[in-house]
N, C-alpha and C positions, 0 to 999 in steps of 0.2 A: 114755156118752161125753160127753154135754152136762154132766153133773154134774162130771166131771173137769175139763173146760174152765172151768166156772164156779169151781171150787175153785182152779185155777191162776190165774185172773184175779183172784180175791179176794186170794190170797196176794201177787200182784204189787202190787196196790193198797196192801195193808197195809205192804209193804216200802217202797214209794215214800213213803207217808205218814209212816212212822217216820223216813226219811232226811231229809224236808223239815221235820220238827218244829223243829229249831234255827232254820231260816230264818224260820219262822212266828213263833217267839218273838221273834226279833231285831226284827221289824217292830213288835211291840207292847210291847216292854219299855221302861219309863222308867228308863234306866240311873242317872240322878242320884238318883231316889227310891229305887231298889233299894240303891244303894251307901250312901245316907244311913241307911236302915233297918238295913243290915248293920253300919254303924259304931255306930249307937245301940244295937243289940242285942249289941255286943261280939263280933260274929262275926270281925272282922278281927284280934282278939287271937290267935286260933288258926288262922285261914285267910288265904290271900292268893290272888290270881288265878292266879299262875304258879308259886309255889313252896310246897312243903310246910312247914308249921310244926308245931305240936302236932297240928293237923288237916290233912287233905289239901288241896292246892290246888284251887281251883274248876275249873281245866282238867282235873284228874284226875277230879273228880266228874262233870263233863260227859262225859268219855270213858267212864267206867264205865256211865253211863245211856244213852249214845248208842244209838238204835234201839229202845229199850225203850218200848213203848206205855204202860206204867204209871209211867214215870219221874216225871212231875209229881206223880202221886198219892203215890208213895213219899216224895218229898222234902217235899211239903206235910205229910204225917204226921210225918216225922222232925223238921221244923223247928217243929212246933207242939205236940209231946207230951212233950218232955224225955226222950228215950230214952237208954239207957246207951251210953257209948263207952269205949274203952280208950285211955288216954293214958299213955305211958311205963310200960306194964304194969299200971296200976291203972285200975279202972273208976270212971267219973264220969258224972254226969247231964249230957247235952248241954243247954245252955240253949235255951229256945224263943225265937223271934222276939218282940220287944217290941211286938206288935200283935195285935189280934183281928180286924182287917180282912182278909177273905179275898182281896180284890183286891191288897192290899199284899203278902200272903204269896205269892200266885201270881206277882206281879211279881218278887219276889226269886228265886223258883224259876226263872222264865224267864231271869233275869239269870245265874244260876249255870249253867243248861243251855246258854247261848250263849257261854260262855267258850271 
């Protein structure tokens, strides 16, 4: 019985933590720096905050990853490895962010996830 209560409590904590993640990012995100790096990396050619372009809007990306514990990890990997994406039916390599600084990458990821 105690194991069941412990498992339920842990589950509740994880759900709460996942729902608070965007708020935690918002407090620590340097929006001006994130947007500047996104511009420098040509992200805004294919993405915008609110509307789809060749790539999805950042609001749509944030909604897709909402509540996922590994959202930051997935986006960091995506934005640093040049993975393949489909644009207008053809496959292209997604450009990596133009920085090797992990803090700058995580700042951009936090900025995207708080849109």
